[in-house]
Biopython code that builds the backbone (N, CA, C, O; Angstrom):
import numpy as np
from Bio.PDB.StructureBuilder import StructureBuilder

atoms = [
    (1, "MET", "N", (-64.580, 24.547, -22.596)),
    (1, "MET", "CA", (-63.750, 25.257, -21.706)),
    (1, "MET", "C", (-64.056, 24.842, -20.253)),
    (1, "MET", "O", (-65.221, 24.721, -19.875)),
    (2, "LYS", "N", (-63.033, 24.632, -19.465)),
    (2, "LYS", "CA", (-63.184, 24.136, -18.095)),
    (2, "LYS", "C", (-62.953, 25.335, -17.134)),
    (2, "LYS", "O", (-62.068, 26.163, -17.354)),
    (3, "VAL", "N", (-63.741, 25.394, -16.113)),
    (3, "VAL", "CA", (-63.555, 26.404, -15.079)),
    (3, "VAL", "C", (-63.677, 25.642, -13.720)),
    (3, "VAL", "O", (-64.228, 24.542, -13.672)),
    (4, "TYR", "N", (-63.156, 26.246, -12.629)),
    (4, "TYR", "CA", (-63.125, 25.643, -11.351)),
    (4, "TYR", "C", (-63.861, 26.541, -10.408)),
    (4, "TYR", "O", (-63.424, 27.668, -10.178)),
    (5, "GLU", "N", (-64.966, 26.094, -9.847)),
    (5, "GLU", "CA", (-65.841, 26.841, -8.995)),
    (5, "GLU", "C", (-65.559, 26.497, -7.536)),
    (5, "GLU", "O", (-65.550, 25.325, -7.160)),
    (6, "MET", "N", (-65.325, 27.543, -6.700)),
    (6, "MET", "CA", (-65.142, 27.344, -5.286)),
    (6, "MET", "C", (-66.376, 27.954, -4.659)),
    (6, "MET", "O", (-66.793, 29.069, -4.974)),
    (7, "ILE", "N", (-66.953, 27.152, -3.736)),
    (7, "ILE", "CA", (-68.136, 27.590, -2.910)),
    (7, "ILE", "C", (-67.791, 27.418, -1.446)),
    (7, "ILE", "O", (-67.351, 26.348, -1.025)),
    (8, "PHE", "N", (-67.988, 28.457, -0.680)),
    (8, "PHE", "CA", (-67.719, 28.355, 0.767)),
    (8, "PHE", "C", (-69.040, 28.860, 1.393)),
    (8, "PHE", "O", (-69.343, 30.053, 1.395)),
    (9, "ASN", "N", (-69.792, 27.905, 1.911)),
    (9, "ASN", "CA", (-71.101, 28.130, 2.591)),
    (9, "ASN", "C", (-70.923, 27.938, 4.054)),
    (9, "ASN", "O", (-70.609, 26.833, 4.498)),
    (10, "TRP", "N", (-71.111, 28.973, 4.824)),
    (10, "TRP", "CA", (-70.813, 28.884, 6.216)),
    (10, "TRP", "C", (-71.948, 29.539, 7.103)),
    (10, "TRP", "O", (-72.712, 30.389, 6.647)),
    (11, "SER", "N", (-71.995, 29.113, 8.312)),
    (11, "SER", "CA", (-73.031, 29.753, 9.154)),
    (11, "SER", "C", (-72.652, 29.619, 10.626)),
    (11, "SER", "O", (-72.051, 28.634, 11.052)),
    (12, "THR", "N", (-73.031, 30.657, 11.392)),
    (12, "THR", "CA", (-72.965, 30.616, 12.779)),
    (12, "THR", "C", (-74.305, 31.145, 13.356)),
    (12, "THR", "O", (-75.195, 31.498, 12.583)),
    (13, "GLU", "N", (-74.459, 31.204, 14.664)),
    (13, "GLU", "CA", (-75.731, 31.806, 15.175)),
    (13, "GLU", "C", (-75.963, 33.268, 14.837)),
    (13, "GLU", "O", (-77.097, 33.747, 14.819)),
    (14, "GLU", "N", (-74.831, 33.993, 14.561)),
    (14, "GLU", "CA", (-74.905, 35.406, 14.299)),
    (14, "GLU", "C", (-74.968, 35.746, 12.795)),
    (14, "GLU", "O", (-75.589, 36.731, 12.397)),
    (15, "GLU", "N", (-74.317, 34.917, 11.980)),
    (15, "GLU", "CA", (-74.173, 35.229, 10.518)),
    (15, "GLU", "C", (-74.194, 34.010, 9.662)),
    (15, "GLU", "O", (-74.004, 32.910, 10.181)),
    (16, "ASN", "N", (-74.412, 34.134, 8.389)),
    (16, "ASN", "CA", (-74.224, 33.121, 7.434)),
    (16, "ASN", "C", (-73.910, 33.767, 6.041)),
    (16, "ASN", "O", (-74.294, 34.906, 5.776)),
    (17, "CYS", "N", (-73.234, 33.038, 5.207)),
    (17, "CYS", "CA", (-72.777, 33.570, 3.968)),
    (17, "CYS", "C", (-72.490, 32.463, 2.996)),
    (17, "CYS", "O", (-72.182, 31.335, 3.380)),
    (18, "VAL", "N", (-72.593, 32.791, 1.756)),
    (18, "VAL", "CA", (-72.118, 31.934, 0.650)),
    (18, "VAL", "C", (-71.121, 32.744, -0.173)),
    (18, "VAL", "O", (-71.457, 33.748, -0.801)),
    (19, "GLU", "N", (-69.947, 32.288, -0.141)),
    (19, "GLU", "CA", (-68.851, 32.951, -0.985)),
    (19, "GLU", "C", (-68.556, 32.115, -2.166)),
    (19, "GLU", "O", (-68.446, 30.897, -2.030)),
    (20, "THR", "N", (-68.422, 32.681, -3.303)),
    (20, "THR", "CA", (-68.044, 31.876, -4.545)),
    (20, "THR", "C", (-66.917, 32.549, -5.248)),
    (20, "THR", "O", (-66.750, 33.766, -5.171)),
    (21, "ALA", "N", (-66.132, 31.747, -5.942)),
    (21, "ALA", "CA", (-65.069, 32.273, -6.767)),
    (21, "ALA", "C", (-64.871, 31.248, -7.918)),
    (21, "ALA", "O", (-65.032, 30.037, -7.765)),
    (22, "ILE", "N", (-64.510, 31.841, -9.080)),
    (22, "ILE", "CA", (-64.223, 31.069, -10.241)),
    (22, "ILE", "C", (-62.710, 31.118, -10.600)),
    (22, "ILE", "O", (-62.101, 32.186, -10.536)),
    (23, "PHE", "N", (-62.137, 30.017, -10.958)),
    (23, "PHE", "CA", (-60.717, 30.037, -11.241)),
    (23, "PHE", "C", (-60.520, 29.438, -12.621)),
    (23, "PHE", "O", (-61.344, 28.636, -13.063)),
    (24, "SER", "N", (-59.444, 29.808, -13.317)),
    (24, "SER", "CA", (-59.152, 29.302, -14.619)),
    (24, "SER", "C", (-58.293, 28.047, -14.580)),
    (24, "SER", "O", (-58.203, 27.323, -15.572)),
    (25, "THR", "N", (-57.668, 27.788, -13.450)),
    (25, "THR", "CA", (-56.861, 26.496, -13.293)),
    (25, "THR", "C", (-57.213, 25.825, -12.048)),
    (25, "THR", "O", (-57.625, 26.445, -11.067)),
    (26, "TYR", "N", (-57.048, 24.510, -12.082)),
    (26, "TYR", "CA", (-57.229, 23.642, -10.920)),
    (26, "TYR", "C", (-56.323, 23.979, -9.825)),
    (26, "TYR", "O", (-56.714, 24.009, -8.659)),
    (27, "LYS", "N", (-55.067, 24.244, -10.190)),
    (27, "LYS", "CA", (-54.069, 24.622, -9.193)),
    (27, "LYS", "C", (-54.442, 25.739, -8.399)),
    (27, "LYS", "O", (-54.330, 25.635, -7.178)),
    (28, "LYS", "N", (-54.883, 26.826, -8.916)),
    (28, "LYS", "CA", (-55.285, 28.030, -8.222)),
    (28, "LYS", "C", (-56.496, 27.760, -7.386)),
    (28, "LYS", "O", (-56.577, 28.223, -6.248)),
    (29, "ALA", "N", (-57.433, 27.030, -7.912)),
    (29, "ALA", "CA", (-58.676, 26.707, -7.076)),
    (29, "ALA", "C", (-58.257, 25.799, -5.963)),
    (29, "ALA", "O", (-58.728, 25.992, -4.842)),
    (30, "LYS", "N", (-57.421, 24.836, -6.176)),
    (30, "LYS", "CA", (-57.060, 23.934, -5.075)),
    (30, "LYS", "C", (-56.302, 24.705, -3.914)),
    (30, "LYS", "O", (-56.562, 24.462, -2.736)),
    (31, "GLU", "N", (-55.373, 25.627, -4.283)),
    (31, "GLU", "CA", (-54.658, 26.381, -3.323)),
    (31, "GLU", "C", (-55.673, 27.193, -2.558)),
    (31, "GLU", "O", (-55.580, 27.237, -1.331)),
    (32, "TYR", "N", (-56.646, 27.845, -3.193)),
    (32, "TYR", "CA", (-57.709, 28.581, -2.453)),
    (32, "TYR", "C", (-58.468, 27.611, -1.526)),
    (32, "TYR", "O", (-58.651, 27.896, -0.342)),
    (33, "PHE", "N", (-58.890, 26.509, -2.052)),
    (33, "PHE", "CA", (-59.614, 25.525, -1.245)),
    (33, "PHE", "C", (-58.768, 25.131, 0.002)),
    (33, "PHE", "O", (-59.303, 25.096, 1.110)),
    (34, "ASP", "N", (-57.507, 24.848, -0.166)),
    (34, "ASP", "CA", (-56.613, 24.516, 1.042)),
    (34, "ASP", "C", (-56.526, 25.654, 2.010)),
    (34, "ASP", "O", (-56.589, 25.463, 3.224)),
    (35, "ASP", "N", (-56.370, 26.924, 1.437)),
    (35, "ASP", "CA", (-56.241, 28.096, 2.330)),
    (35, "ASP", "C", (-57.522, 28.314, 3.152)),
    (35, "ASP", "O", (-57.420, 28.677, 4.324)),
    (36, "ILE", "N", (-58.691, 28.113, 2.603)),
    (36, "ILE", "CA", (-59.898, 28.226, 3.348)),
    (36, "ILE", "C", (-59.954, 27.224, 4.472)),
    (36, "ILE", "O", (-60.336, 27.574, 5.588)),
    (37, "ILE", "N", (-59.584, 25.992, 4.209)),
    (37, "ILE", "CA", (-59.582, 24.960, 5.254)),
    (37, "ILE", "C", (-58.605, 25.328, 6.350)),
    (37, "ILE", "O", (-58.885, 25.236, 7.545)),
    (38, "GLU", "N", (-57.465, 25.742, 5.886)),
    (38, "GLU", "CA", (-56.390, 26.170, 6.942)),
    (38, "GLU", "C", (-56.976, 27.271, 7.858)),
    (38, "GLU", "O", (-56.896, 27.200, 9.084)),
    (39, "ASN", "N", (-57.554, 28.267, 7.216)),
    (39, "ASN", "CA", (-58.133, 29.382, 8.058)),
    (39, "ASN", "C", (-59.265, 28.876, 8.932)),
    (39, "ASN", "O", (-59.389, 29.323, 10.072)),
    (40, "GLU", "N", (-60.072, 27.989, 8.461)),
    (40, "GLU", "CA", (-61.152, 27.494, 9.249)),
    (40, "GLU", "C", (-60.676, 26.681, 10.481)),
    (40, "GLU", "O", (-61.374, 26.573, 11.490)),
    (41, "ASN", "N", (-59.494, 26.136, 10.353)),
    (41, "ASN", "CA", (-58.913, 25.392, 11.469)),
    (41, "ASN", "C", (-58.185, 26.281, 12.415)),
    (41, "ASN", "O", (-57.575, 25.742, 13.338)),
    (42, "ASP", "N", (-58.174, 27.599, 12.298)),
    (42, "ASP", "CA", (-57.527, 28.573, 13.134)),
    (42, "ASP", "C", (-58.603, 29.028, 14.124)),
    (42, "ASP", "O", (-59.614, 29.616, 13.740)),
    (43, "ALA", "N", (-58.352, 28.730, 15.455)),
    (43, "ALA", "CA", (-59.310, 29.052, 16.529)),
    (43, "ALA", "C", (-59.565, 30.573, 16.607)),
    (43, "ALA", "O", (-60.625, 30.995, 17.070)),
    (44, "GLU", "N", (-58.602, 31.389, 16.159)),
    (44, "GLU", "CA", (-58.885, 32.812, 16.231)),
    (44, "GLU", "C", (-59.743, 33.390, 15.118)),
    (44, "GLU", "O", (-60.192, 34.534, 15.195)),
    (45, "ILE", "N", (-59.964, 32.598, 14.095)),
    (45, "ILE", "CA", (-60.768, 32.980, 12.997)),
    (45, "ILE", "C", (-62.107, 32.299, 12.927)),
    (45, "ILE", "O", (-63.086, 32.923, 12.517)),
    (46, "SER", "N", (-62.193, 30.997, 13.326)),
    (46, "SER", "CA", (-63.352, 30.169, 13.093)),
    (46, "SER", "C", (-63.789, 29.358, 14.230)),
    (46, "SER", "O", (-62.952, 28.950, 15.036)),
    (47, "TRP", "N", (-65.039, 29.092, 14.361)),
    (47, "TRP", "CA", (-65.595, 28.202, 15.370)),
    (47, "TRP", "C", (-65.079, 26.789, 15.135)),
    (47, "TRP", "O", (-65.007, 26.025, 16.097)),
    (48, "VAL", "N", (-64.722, 26.398, 13.936)),
    (48, "VAL", "CA", (-64.228, 25.063, 13.639)),
    (48, "VAL", "C", (-62.906, 24.797, 14.404)),
    (48, "VAL", "O", (-62.750, 23.789, 15.093)),
    (49, "GLY", "N", (-61.978, 25.741, 14.249)),
    (49, "GLY", "CA", (-60.721, 25.625, 14.936)),
    (49, "GLY", "C", (-60.871, 25.759, 16.400)),
    (49, "GLY", "O", (-59.950, 25.393, 17.130)),
    (50, "ASP", "N", (-61.976, 26.263, 16.894)),
    (50, "ASP", "CA", (-62.121, 26.440, 18.330)),
    (50, "ASP", "C", (-62.690, 25.189, 19.087)),
    (50, "ASP", "O", (-62.735, 25.168, 20.317)),
    (51, "GLY", "N", (-63.106, 24.185, 18.333)),
    (51, "GLY", "CA", (-63.562, 23.035, 19.201)),
    (51, "GLY", "C", (-63.946, 21.783, 18.417)),
    (51, "GLY", "O", (-64.351, 20.799, 19.036)),
    (52, "VAL", "N", (-63.838, 21.769, 17.055)),
    (52, "VAL", "CA", (-64.235, 20.619, 16.342)),
    (52, "VAL", "C", (-63.212, 19.419, 16.450)),
    (52, "VAL", "O", (-63.602, 18.256, 16.554)),
    (53, "PHE", "N", (-61.982, 19.746, 16.420)),
    (53, "PHE", "CA", (-60.926, 18.698, 16.492)),
    (53, "PHE", "C", (-60.199, 18.692, 17.760)),
    (53, "PHE", "O", (-59.996, 19.734, 18.383)),
    (54, "ASP", "N", (-59.777, 17.472, 18.184)),
    (54, "ASP", "CA", (-59.021, 17.364, 19.402)),
    (54, "ASP", "C", (-57.469, 17.534, 19.064)),
    (54, "ASP", "O", (-57.110, 17.845, 17.928)),
    (55, "GLU", "N", (-56.613, 17.325, 20.055)),
    (55, "GLU", "CA", (-55.215, 17.592, 19.821)),
    (55, "GLU", "C", (-54.612, 16.623, 18.860)),
    (55, "GLU", "O", (-53.533, 16.882, 18.325)),
    (56, "ASN", "N", (-55.260, 15.519, 18.616)),
    (56, "ASN", "CA", (-54.716, 14.460, 17.619)),
    (56, "ASN", "C", (-55.327, 14.634, 16.192)),
    (56, "ASN", "O", (-55.026, 13.884, 15.264)),
    (57, "GLY", "N", (-56.209, 15.681, 16.077)),
    (57, "GLY", "CA", (-56.815, 15.901, 14.784)),
    (57, "GLY", "C", (-58.098, 15.093, 14.579)),
    (57, "GLY", "O", (-58.676, 15.098, 13.492)),
    (58, "GLU", "N", (-58.526, 14.415, 15.612)),
    (58, "GLU", "CA", (-59.774, 13.630, 15.528)),
    (58, "GLU", "C", (-61.003, 14.574, 15.710)),
    (58, "GLU", "O", (-60.918, 15.644, 16.312)),
    (59, "VAL", "N", (-62.125, 14.112, 15.161)),
    (59, "VAL", "CA", (-63.374, 14.958, 15.332)),
    (59, "VAL", "C", (-63.924, 14.764, 16.706)),
    (59, "VAL", "O", (-64.132, 13.609, 17.080)),
    (60, "ASN", "N", (-64.184, 15.775, 17.505)),
    (60, "ASN", "CA", (-64.736, 15.708, 18.763)),
    (60, "ASN", "C", (-66.189, 15.301, 18.668)),
    (60, "ASN", "O", (-66.847, 15.519, 17.651)),
    (61, "GLU", "N", (-66.698, 14.684, 19.779)),
    (61, "GLU", "CA", (-68.148, 14.248, 19.900)),
    (61, "GLU", "C", (-69.019, 15.503, 19.652)),
    (61, "GLU", "O", (-68.706, 16.599, 20.115)),
    (62, "GLY", "N", (-70.121, 15.296, 18.904)),
    (62, "GLY", "CA", (-71.046, 16.408, 18.684)),
    (62, "GLY", "C", (-70.847, 17.039, 17.344)),
    (62, "GLY", "O", (-71.678, 17.841, 16.917)),
    (63, "TYR", "N", (-69.754, 16.704, 16.645)),
    (63, "TYR", "CA", (-69.435, 17.302, 15.337)),
    (63, "TYR", "C", (-69.355, 16.290, 14.285)),
    (63, "TYR", "O", (-69.171, 15.126, 14.640)),
    (64, "GLU", "N", (-69.466, 16.563, 13.047)),
    (64, "GLU", "CA", (-69.346, 15.678, 11.953)),
    (64, "GLU", "C", (-68.417, 16.271, 10.805)),
    (64, "GLU", "O", (-68.520, 17.446, 10.451)),
    (65, "LEU", "N", (-67.588, 15.465, 10.296)),
    (65, "LEU", "CA", (-66.752, 15.926, 9.166)),
    (65, "LEU", "C", (-67.004, 15.008, 8.002)),
    (65, "LEU", "O", (-67.012, 13.787, 8.161)),
    (66, "ASN", "N", (-67.207, 15.569, 6.850)),
    (66, "ASN", "CA", (-67.381, 14.809, 5.584)),
    (66, "ASN", "C", (-66.390, 15.467, 4.592)),
    (66, "ASN", "O", (-66.467, 16.657, 4.284)),
    (67, "CYS", "N", (-65.482, 14.639, 4.125)),
    (67, "CYS", "CA", (-64.616, 15.239, 3.121)),
    (67, "CYS", "C", (-64.198, 14.218, 2.043)),
    (67, "CYS", "O", (-64.348, 13.013, 2.251)),
    (68, "ASN", "N", (-63.694, 14.673, 0.933)),
    (68, "ASN", "CA", (-63.452, 13.767, -0.176)),
    (68, "ASN", "C", (-62.358, 12.811, 0.265)),
    (68, "ASN", "O", (-61.591, 13.090, 1.187)),
    (69, "PRO", "N", (-62.306, 11.657, -0.430)),
    (69, "PRO", "CA", (-61.148, 10.794, -0.153)),
    (69, "PRO", "C", (-59.884, 11.370, -0.778)),
    (69, "PRO", "O", (-59.926, 12.280, -1.605)),
    (70, "ASP", "N", (-58.785, 10.818, -0.360)),
    (70, "ASP", "CA", (-57.453, 11.298, -0.957)),
    (70, "ASP", "C", (-57.353, 10.914, -2.388)),
    (70, "ASP", "O", (-57.567, 9.749, -2.723)),
    (71, "TYR", "N", (-57.038, 11.837, -3.254)),
    (71, "TYR", "CA", (-56.783, 11.628, -4.643)),
    (71, "TYR", "C", (-55.343, 11.890, -4.948)),
    (71, "TYR", "O", (-54.684, 12.649, -4.237)),
    (72, "PRO", "N", (-54.821, 11.256, -6.029)),
    (72, "PRO", "CA", (-53.455, 11.552, -6.511)),
    (72, "PRO", "C", (-53.331, 13.046, -6.799)),
    (72, "PRO", "O", (-54.235, 13.626, -7.399)),
    (73, "GLU", "N", (-52.244, 13.676, -6.390)),
    (73, "GLU", "CA", (-52.020, 15.120, -6.526)),
    (73, "GLU", "C", (-52.100, 15.529, -7.949)),
    (73, "GLU", "O", (-52.512, 16.659, -8.209)),
    (74, "ASN", "N", (-51.735, 14.698, -8.919)),
    (74, "ASN", "CA", (-51.745, 15.134, -10.356)),
    (74, "ASN", "C", (-53.026, 14.960, -11.041)),
    (74, "ASN", "O", (-53.102, 15.192, -12.248)),
    (75, "GLU", "N", (-54.127, 14.536, -10.307)),
    (75, "GLU", "CA", (-55.434, 14.391, -10.980)),
    (75, "GLU", "C", (-56.370, 15.438, -10.441)),
    (75, "GLU", "O", (-56.369, 15.789, -9.261)),
    (76, "GLU", "N", (-57.207, 15.941, -11.411)),
    (76, "GLU", "CA", (-58.270, 16.855, -11.014)),
    (76, "GLU", "C", (-59.566, 16.139, -10.616)),
    (76, "GLU", "O", (-60.065, 15.244, -11.298)),
    (77, "HIS", "N", (-60.065, 16.587, -9.490)),
    (77, "HIS", "CA", (-61.304, 15.986, -8.965)),
    (77, "HIS", "C", (-62.180, 17.045, -8.241)),
    (77, "HIS", "O", (-61.648, 18.018, -7.706)),
    (78, "ASP", "N", (-63.468, 16.863, -8.227)),
    (78, "ASP", "CA", (-64.301, 17.675, -7.378)),
    (78, "ASP", "C", (-63.857, 17.338, -5.920)),
    (78, "ASP", "O", (-63.615, 16.187, -5.556)),
    (79, "LEU", "N", (-63.772, 18.422, -5.125)),
    (79, "LEU", "CA", (-63.352, 18.252, -3.683)),
    (79, "LEU", "C", (-64.429, 18.819, -2.747)),
    (79, "LEU", "O", (-65.193, 19.690, -3.166)),
    (80, "TRP", "N", (-64.505, 18.394, -1.605)),
    (80, "TRP", "CA", (-65.376, 18.942, -0.514)),
    (80, "TRP", "C", (-64.824, 18.693, 0.862)),
    (80, "TRP", "O", (-64.148, 17.700, 1.128)),
    (81, "TRP", "N", (-65.143, 19.645, 1.740)),
    (81, "TRP", "CA", (-64.751, 19.544, 3.166)),
    (81, "TRP", "C", (-65.907, 20.177, 3.929)),
    (81, "TRP", "O", (-66.100, 21.391, 3.860)),
    (82, "CYS", "N", (-66.650, 19.398, 4.630)),
    (82, "CYS", "CA", (-67.840, 19.921, 5.306)),
    (82, "CYS", "C", (-67.861, 19.483, 6.748)),
    (82, "CYS", "O", (-67.657, 18.320, 7.096)),
    (83, "VAL", "N", (-68.135, 20.545, 7.619)),
    (83, "VAL", "CA", (-68.139, 20.280, 9.091)),
    (83, "VAL", "C", (-69.483, 20.823, 9.582)),
    (83, "VAL", "O", (-69.915, 21.907, 9.191)),
    (84, "TRP", "N", (-70.127, 20.040, 10.447)),
    (84, "TRP", "CA", (-71.400, 20.353, 10.983)),
    (84, "TRP", "C", (-71.355, 20.173, 12.530)),
    (84, "TRP", "O", (-70.761, 19.206, 13.008)),
    (85, "ASN", "N", (-71.946, 21.049, 13.282)),
    (85, "ASN", "CA", (-72.219, 20.911, 14.654)),
    (85, "ASN", "C", (-73.505, 20.172, 14.811)),
    (85, "ASN", "O", (-74.556, 20.716, 14.470)),
    (86, "ASN", "N", (-73.488, 18.948, 15.314)),
    (86, "ASN", "CA", (-74.757, 18.222, 15.437)),
    (86, "ASN", "C", (-75.654, 18.589, 16.530)),
    (86, "ASN", "O", (-76.770, 18.081, 16.642)),
    (87, "ASN", "N", (-75.159, 19.516, 17.389)),
    (87, "ASN", "CA", (-75.953, 20.042, 18.508)),
    (87, "ASN", "C", (-76.579, 21.382, 18.240)),
    (87, "ASN", "O", (-77.402, 21.876, 19.011)),
    (88, "CYS", "N", (-76.154, 21.986, 17.079)),
    (88, "CYS", "CA", (-76.638, 23.335, 16.815)),
    (88, "CYS", "C", (-76.595, 23.535, 15.264)),
    (88, "CYS", "O", (-75.545, 23.761, 14.663)),
    (89, "ASN", "N", (-77.784, 23.436, 14.682)),
    (89, "ASN", "CA", (-77.889, 23.451, 13.222)),
    (89, "ASN", "C", (-77.391, 24.738, 12.566)),
    (89, "ASN", "O", (-77.178, 24.767, 11.354)),
    (90, "GLU", "N", (-77.192, 25.863, 13.395)),
    (90, "GLU", "CA", (-76.789, 27.104, 12.778)),
    (90, "GLU", "C", (-75.229, 27.042, 12.489)),
    (90, "GLU", "O", (-74.714, 27.902, 11.775)),
    (91, "TYR", "N", (-74.513, 26.061, 13.026)),
    (91, "TYR", "CA", (-73.113, 26.044, 12.854)),
    (91, "TYR", "C", (-72.700, 24.957, 11.806)),
    (91, "TYR", "O", (-72.846, 23.755, 12.028)),
    (92, "TYR", "N", (-72.163, 25.473, 10.628)),
    (92, "TYR", "CA", (-71.675, 24.571, 9.700)),
    (92, "TYR", "C", (-70.730, 25.289, 8.661)),
    (92, "TYR", "O", (-70.894, 26.473, 8.370)),
    (93, "ASP", "N", (-69.782, 24.544, 8.144)),
    (93, "ASP", "CA", (-68.880, 25.046, 7.069)),
    (93, "ASP", "C", (-68.932, 24.044, 5.989)),
    (93, "ASP", "O", (-68.687, 22.868, 6.258)),
    (94, "GLU", "N", (-69.231, 24.412, 4.778)),
    (94, "GLU", "CA", (-69.253, 23.611, 3.614)),
    (94, "GLU", "C", (-68.410, 24.271, 2.497)),
    (94, "GLU", "O", (-68.712, 25.347, 1.980)),
    (95, "ILE", "N", (-67.357, 23.552, 2.179)),
    (95, "ILE", "CA", (-66.392, 24.058, 1.229)),
    (95, "ILE", "C", (-66.326, 23.077, -0.005)),
    (95, "ILE", "O", (-66.052, 21.891, 0.174)),
    (96, "TYR", "N", (-66.562, 23.553, -1.170)),
    (96, "TYR", "CA", (-66.614, 22.735, -2.416)),
    (96, "TYR", "C", (-65.743, 23.297, -3.433)),
    (96, "TYR", "O", (-65.713, 24.516, -3.608)),
    (97, "LEU", "N", (-65.003, 22.464, -4.146)),
    (97, "LEU", "CA", (-64.356, 22.780, -5.409)),
    (97, "LEU", "C", (-64.994, 21.929, -6.469)),
    (97, "LEU", "O", (-64.887, 20.704, -6.412)),
    (98, "ARG", "N", (-65.662, 22.535, -7.446)),
    (98, "ARG", "CA", (-66.318, 21.858, -8.476)),
    (98, "ARG", "C", (-65.749, 22.117, -9.896)),
    (98, "ARG", "O", (-65.537, 23.270, -10.271)),
    (99, "ILE", "N", (-65.524, 21.135, -10.616)),
    (99, "ILE", "CA", (-65.073, 21.339, -11.981)),
    (99, "ILE", "C", (-66.228, 21.388, -12.910)),
    (99, "ILE", "O", (-67.064, 20.485, -12.958)),
    (100, "LYS", "N", (-66.264, 22.475, -13.663)),
    (100, "LYS", "CA", (-67.401, 22.767, -14.600)),
    (100, "LYS", "C", (-66.890, 22.799, -16.058)),
    (100, "LYS", "O", (-65.888, 23.446, -16.365)),
    (101, "GLU", "N", (-67.573, 22.118, -16.900)),
    (101, "GLU", "CA", (-67.282, 22.204, -18.304)),
    (101, "GLU", "C", (-68.264, 23.212, -18.907)),
    (101, "GLU", "O", (-69.469, 22.997, -18.775)),
    (102, "LEU", "N", (-67.838, 24.282, -19.551)),
    (102, "LEU", "CA", (-68.656, 25.289, -20.112)),
    (102, "LEU", "C", (-68.677, 25.116, -21.652)),
    (102, "LEU", "O", (-67.649, 24.839, -22.269)),
    (103, "ASP", "N", (-69.800, 25.275, -22.215)),
    (103, "ASP", "CA", (-69.934, 25.200, -23.692)),
    (103, "ASP", "C", (-69.620, 26.547, -24.186)),
    (103, "ASP", "O", (-69.978, 27.541, -23.553)),
    (104, "LYS", "N", (-68.915, 26.631, -25.377)),
    (104, "LYS", "CA", (-68.716, 27.917, -26.038)),
    (104, "LYS", "C", (-69.942, 28.196, -26.805)),
    (104, "LYS", "O", (-70.525, 27.295, -27.409)),
    (105, "VAL", "N", (-70.368, 29.467, -26.801)),
    (105, "VAL", "CA", (-71.537, 29.893, -27.509)),
    (105, "VAL", "C", (-71.160, 30.871, -28.549)),
    (105, "VAL", "O", (-72.024, 31.364, -29.275)),
]
sb = StructureBuilder()
sb.init_structure("model")
sb.init_model(0)
sb.init_chain("A")
sb.init_seg("    ")
for serial, (resi, resn, name, xyz) in enumerate(atoms, 1):
    if name == "N":
        sb.init_residue(resn, " ", resi, " ")
    sb.init_atom(name, np.array(xyz, "f"), 0.0, 1.0, " ", f" {name:<3s}", serial, name[0])
structure = sb.get_structure()
């Protein structure tokens, strides 16, 4: 049996949290993954949207973005989107979609 695990590990100077969710379909997990990224790019919600990217979508100096390569839409793959503030270790967002094969017992 296959399940799709979403992990959202984030931190600021004030707070940090690891949020997890399990989905029965890749489509639902991918939609959730995309929604989290969209929210993190909103300056009113997240530090990421407040300064990581310039007006052209390029990563500003002092930040690092690591994300999965583009895959065909009809293929299931593990996905990741991670942003770090290189000047302050307390600021990071790590978002992962992992495909897990579970054994029936």
